[in-house]
N, C-alpha and C positions, 0 to 999 in steps of 0.2 A: 634458241629458246624463246625469243621474243614473240614469235607467231604461233607458239604451241597452244594446244587446248589444255585447259585446266582440268584437274581431277578432284573428286570429292574426298577421297581417302588417300593417305600417304602410301599405302601399299594395297594391292588388290587382295581380296579374300581368296585364300587358297594358294597364293603365290609363295613359293619357297625362297628363303634368302640364300640358301646354299643350292647351287645348281651343279649337276653332274659334269657339264662341259667346262673345259679349262682353256678357253680362248683368252689369252692374255691381252689386256687392254694396252694399246701402244704407248700412250702418253702418261707415264706415271706421275709426273709433276702436275699435270692438269687434274688428275684424279685426286692427288693430295691437296691441291688448292681448293677443290670443290668440297671435299670432306672437312677441311678446316673451316671453310665458310659456313657449312651446315652445322658444325659444332658450335661456332660462335652464335649462330641464330638460335640453337637449342638452349644455350646458356643465357642468352639475352631475353628472348621473347617467346620462343616456341618449344616448350618442353614436351609437346605432343609428338615430336619426331625424335626424341632422345634415344629410344631403344634402337631404332634403325640406324641413326647416325653413329651411335657407339659401335654397332656391328660393322658398319662400313669403314670406320676409322681403324679397326683392327686389321683390315685387309690392305693397308697402305703399301705394304712391301711388294706384294704381287697382286695387283687388282686384275680382275677378269672383266670381260665385256659385260657379263651379267651384272656384276657389281656396279658398273658404270650406268647400265640401264636402270637399276634400282635408284641410284643417286639422281638421275634425270627425272624419274617418277616423283621423287620428293620435291624437286624444283617445280614440277608441274602442279603439285599439291599446294606449295607455297604461293604460287601465282594465283590460285583460286581463292 
């Protein structure tokens, strides 16, 4: 994520948070750590990502690859 390009918005227009594919993300602990960090950032300094972070936190039990991609998109937004 160090060399990634930044984005202007935390989620693309027309992007659906729920996706039809159910490809389970392999590392559940890594996903939970990322959503925990995003939740901390939301409560501390970045309330603009609150809705998306709250949605992603609800999926901690069985995260999909799509959910991981959305979380990475938020990181790219925060980088910018």
